[in-house]
N, C-alpha and C positions, 0 to 999 in steps of 0.2 A: 504494498498499500502505500503508495505517495501520501505528502501530507495533506491533500486539498483534499484525502477519504476521511483520512483522523481525521480534520478539523467539522465536517460533515458528521462524520458518525460523534463527535464529541457536540455537536449542536440538534440530533435526534435524542438527545441521552440527557436531557437537561437537571437531572438530578444525580448525575453520577456523582461519589464522592472520591473515587479514586479512578487514576488512569495512565497506565503501564503503558508502553510504548515501547517497540524495538525496531532499532533501524540496522539495515544492515550494510555495513562500511564498506564491502566489497567491490562495491560497482559505478564505476564515474556516473552511469548513467543516473544512478540514484542520487548522488548528487546535485548533478543537472534537473531534472527534472524536480528536487525538494527546492531549493532556488528558485522554480518558477514558480513552482505550486505555493512558495508566500506572499508572492505579489496577491492570490486571491483576495479579495475579498471580503473579511469575516468580520462583521460587528455583533455576534451572538456573546451574553455576558453567559457564564457559567455560574453561577452565581452558590451554588453544594460543592462544588469540586473543592476538596482539601489535600489534597493529595498526587502529585506527576510525578511520572517514575517512566526518566527516558535509560534505553537502555540503547549501548553503541555510538552513545554521544564522546566525538571526539572535537567539539569544540569549536568547527569550523562555519561558515559564516551563517546559510539554511539553516541546520540547525538551530541556533542561536536565534538566529529569528521566530521558527518557528513555538518553541521554548516562552522564547517573551509576549510572542503571542498569545499565547496560550496564560502566562501569569497575567499579562492586562486586564486580559477579559476575566479575571478572576480572583471576585473582590478576595474573598476568604482561604480563601491559600494558603497554610500552612507550610506546606515540606515540598521542594523543588528535590527528586534528589537523580543527580545524572552523574552513570557509570560507563565509563568505557569500556564497552566488555560484549560476549554474547551470550543465545540463549540455545540450551539444547536438550531438543524434544527427547522423552522417555521415550521406551519400544514404543509402547503402548502411544504413541503422538499423541496423547488428548492433553490436555490443559493442569493437572495435577501432574503429570510427569518431567511440565518445563524445568530446568535449573539454567539457572546467570550465570558466568564462568566468567568470571572478574579475570582482567588483564593485569591488573594491578600498575595502573601506566599512574608514575612518576610524573608531577606535573610541574613544572618549573615557576617558580614563582610567579615571574613576569609573567607568564602567559595562563594563569591561571588567573590575581589577579586583571590583565584582560579581558576573558570572561567573562571574570564576576560583575565588572563594573559595566562589559554592554549590556546584561539578562539585567543590574539594578538598575541602569539608565533611566530616568523618569518614572520612576516607580517608589512608589512612598506602601511600605507597608512593612512596618515593624514586628512583626508576627512570622513573617515572612523566613522561611531558615530553606536553604541553600547549599547544597550536597554535596562537592562536585569530585568525584571519586573517577 
């Protein structure tokens, strides 16, 4: 799914409290498609969304733009968890069998600050915690 469909799904589920998104970072097409999709108009507010987890977050512009768009539209968002990793499906291929494999990326301090500053620029939310791993 590209970011347009994730935003469409989120708009169709106004009572959603937690959203977990997995980006596959091994394709250049994903990055190109995502950067275009983030430009799509999206004025929906998500008044119940408290948690956003993004797996496969690498800090590239289209991913940061996508996360920021959701942050702006979610007034009670409490936690944004950004993981540089991937998901491995269980043998039965059910949601219960999904396992997150973290890459344990070492973010350089200047890189971490750049991503966090970009995400929080223009957003006033004292109760929001952003975890970048």
